C-alpha positions as CSV (number, residue, x, y, z in Angstrom):
1,M,0.0,0.0,0.0
2,L,2.9,2.4,0.7
3,K,4.3,1.9,-2.7
4,K,1.0,2.2,-4.5
5,E,-0.2,5.3,-2.5
6,M,3.1,7.1,-1.9
7,G,5.8,5.4,-4.0
8,I,7.6,4.3,-0.9
9,E,9.4,0.9,-0.7
10,A,9.0,-0.7,2.8
11,T,11.6,-3.0,4.3
12,L,10.7,-5.8,6.6
13,V,13.3,-6.4,9.3
14,E,13.0,-9.6,11.2
15,G,12.9,-9.1,15.0
16,A,12.2,-11.0,18.1
17,H,9.4,-11.4,20.7
18,G,6.6,-10.6,18.3
19,A,7.6,-6.9,18.0
20,F,6.0,-4.8,15.3
21,V,7.5,-1.4,14.8
22,V,7.0,1.1,12.0
23,K,9.8,3.7,11.6
24,V,10.1,6.7,9.3
25,D,13.6,8.0,8.8
26,G,14.7,6.1,12.0
27,E,11.9,7.6,14.1
28,T,9.2,5.2,15.5
29,V,5.7,6.1,14.4
30,Y,4.0,2.9,15.6
31,S,4.9,0.2,18.2
32,K,2.7,-2.8,18.8
33,T,3.8,-3.0,22.4
34,E,2.9,0.6,23.1
35,R,-0.5,0.5,21.4
36,N,-1.4,-3.1,22.3
37,G,-2.2,-4.4,18.8
38,L,-1.5,-4.3,15.1
39,P,-2.5,-1.4,12.9
40,S,-4.4,-1.6,9.7
41,S,-2.7,-0.9,6.4
42,R,-4.6,2.4,6.3
43,D,-3.4,3.3,9.8
44,I,0.2,2.8,8.7
45,L,-0.3,4.9,5.6
46,E,-1.7,7.7,7.6
47,L,1.1,7.6,10.2
48,V,3.7,7.7,7.4
49,Q,1.9,10.6,5.6
50,A,1.7,12.5,8.9
51,R,5.5,12.3,9.3
52,G,6.0,13.5,5.7
53,G,7.2,10.1,4.6
C-alpha cells in the first residue's frame, strides 16, 4: 500500500518477541507493544503521511 499510494518501498526487518514497529527515517511512528495491537494498512499509511514520509 505504501508503494501504491506514496511510491515508498518498505523494508521488513525480522525481529524478536513478536515486535512490530514502523519507523520513518529512523523515528518510531508505531509500536505494537505501546499500542497493544496491530495497525491496519490504512493506519500505517496515515502515520507515514503525517511524518512527511
